[in-house]
N, C-alpha and C positions, 0 to 999 in steps of 0.2 A: 740145578742140574740141567745140562743141555746135550744135545746130540753132537754138537760140533764146538768144542772149546775154543779153538782158534778163531772161528767166526764170531762167537759170543763175546770174546775179548775185544775184537775189532769194533763190535757194535756199541758195547758198553764203555769202551774206552773213548769213542768219538761223542756219544750222547752225553755221558756223565763226566767225561774228563778224568776217568780212573787210570791208574797205572797198575801193572800186575806184577807179582812176584811168585816164584815157584815156592812150594812148601815140602815139608818132609813127608807128606802123604803120597808123594809120587808125581810123575808128569801129567797125571789126569786131573790135577787139581791146582788151582791158583788162588791167591788172596788179591782182592782189589783195594788199593789204597787212594785216599783223596787227601791232598794236602799232608801226606805223610802218615795219616791214621787209617787203620784197617776198617772197611766199610762192608765188605761182602766176600763170600767165598763162591768160586765157580768151579764146578766138577763136571767131567765128562760122564755121560750115562754109557754103561756097559752095552755093547751092541746086541747082546742077548736079551736085554730088558727092553720091552715095548712099553715105554712110559712117556707120558708128555713132558716136554721142558717146562720147569716151574721153579719159582722162588719158594723155599721151604725154610721156616724159621727153626733154629737149633737153640735149645735152652740148655744152659750149664746146670749140672746137677752134681751133688756130691757122691752118689752111689747109683750107677746106672741100674744095678739088678733090683734095688729097692724101688726105683722109679718104674721099671718094667712091671713089678709085682703090683704096685698101686694101680697102674693102667688097666691090667687084666682084671683086678678085683673090682673095678668100677664099670665093667662091661665094655671097655674100648678094646682096640685091637693092636697087638704088637706085629709089625710087618717085617721087620728086619732087626736082628740083634737082640741084646747088645753084643757087639763084636769088637775085637781088638783092632784099632785103627790108628796107625801112626804112634802118637805119643799119648793116646787115650783109648776110650771106648765110645762107640757111637751106635745109635739105634734110630729106627723110624717107626712111627706110630700113627694111628688115627683116633681121634676122640670118638665119643659115642654117636656124634651125628656125621662122622666121616671125614672131618677136616685133618689133613695130614701135618705132622709136625715132627721134629727130631729132637733128640737130646744127646748131651756130650759130657762125659766124665773125663777129665784130664786137663792139661794145660790149656790156657787161653792166651792168645796174643795180647801183650800190654796194650793198654789204651783202647781196647775193643769195647765200644759202648754203643748204646742206642739212645736217641733223644737229644743229643748235644754235638756240637762241633760239626765236623764233616760226615758224621755217622747217619745212618738212616733216621728219618724223623720219628718214625714209630712203626710198630707192627700192629696189623688190625685184623682181628678175627671177625668174619662176617658169618653169622650163625643164625639158627632159628630162635633160641632162647638164650639170651645173654647171661641171665642170672644162673641158669643150670650150667652153662659152660664155664662161668666164673668159679662156681663150686668145684667142678671137675678139675680145672687146672690148678686152682688154689690147693686142693688136697694132693694132686699128683706131684706138683712142682714146689710145694711148700710156700706158696705166695702168702703174704700176710702172717707169716710165722713169727716166732719170738726170738730167733737168732739175730745176731748183730748183722746189720747191713741188708736185712730182708726188704723185699718189696712191699709197698702199701697198696691196698686196693680200696677204691671208692666207687660210688654210684652217682654219676653226674649226667644230667640231661638225657636219660634213658640209655646211657652208655656205661659200661664198666671200664674204669681207668686204672691202669697199673703204673706206679711210679716208683723209681729207684732214687731216693734223695729227692731233689727238685726236678728231676727229668722224667717226663712221661715216656714210657718205653712200650706200652701196648694199649690198645683199646679193644674191647669186645662189644660189637654192635649186633643187637638182635633184630630179627625181621618180624616183630610182633605187630599185630594189628588188632586194636581194641582187645588187648590183653591175651590175644591168641597167637602163638608162633605161626609164621607164615610157611606152609609146607613147600612152597616153591623155591625158597631161599636154598642155594647150594652152598653148604658150609665150607669155608676155606679161609686160610691165612693169607694176608695181602700185605706187601711191603711197600712203604712210602720212602722215596729217596729225595734228598735236596738237590736242587739245581739253581744256579744263579739267575738263568734267563729261561723262562718257560718256552718262548717262541723259538729260540735257537735250539732248544732240546727237542721240540716238536718237528722242526724242519730237518734236523740231522737224523732223527729216528725214522721219519717216513722216507727219507732219501736213501737210507740204508736197508730198506725193506721192512721196517716196523710199521705199525699202524696205530691210529688214534682210536680209542675204544669208547670215550666219553666226552661229553662236552666240558669246557673249562669250568671249574667250580671257583667262585670267588668268595672270600671272606674278608673281614676287615684288616687281616694282617698277611694273607697268603693267597696264592692262586695255584690251582692243581688240576692234573688231568690224568686219566688212566691211559696207559700205552700197553701195546704188546710188542715184544721183540720179534725178529723174523722167524723164530721157532714157536710163536704164539704164547710165550709166558707173559702173563699180565703183571704190571707194576704201575705204581703212581709216582709222578714227579711233582715236586712241590717247590715253589719259588716265592720269594718276598713280594708282597703287594707293592706296586709302584707307588712312590711317594710316601 
């Protein structure tokens, strides 16, 4: 969600190589495509809402009312909805630690995935207590349930990892220090996007008014860095490791 949709499209189109299409949700929303596959949605914030620009994950659910009830029952907050919206129903909520997320009941664009192809590499929840967060989202969104096609959850290297089939779709990272949650961690969801060339993405982003937020992080397979767009919304770009 952004205060200037046209400006955001210019920025992400140049940095990420995305193309945009209008949706049935109205002129204030568009879908970003990369190599023909949907990767993200951009929406214009209503002028009456004084909210920061941000990337927010939306999770598909079978019943928005059931999901909303589960959220409230577990001491979290429903902020908006569920409301009828285009071809479905949408809502915004925050988990017990304040991380904002959305959920959607309705049609999903074919080929919309996370973890493979041109899609976002993964979603990451940065929170104080990874285990407690995993229990909350597992109960609310029915992760690790018994229905066919459900996600699996595992605990790996102090992270909670969510997979759909062979694709890693989300990670939950805690701020624990010697078994105690770090009270300074500001819980939030963070999105990682693929780019073919990290330096080119950095140069384009800063030229267009974005900024670099973190040092480049290197692993054996990838290089990544946190950026902020001109409105201040943070996101991570990930490129393959050279060679």
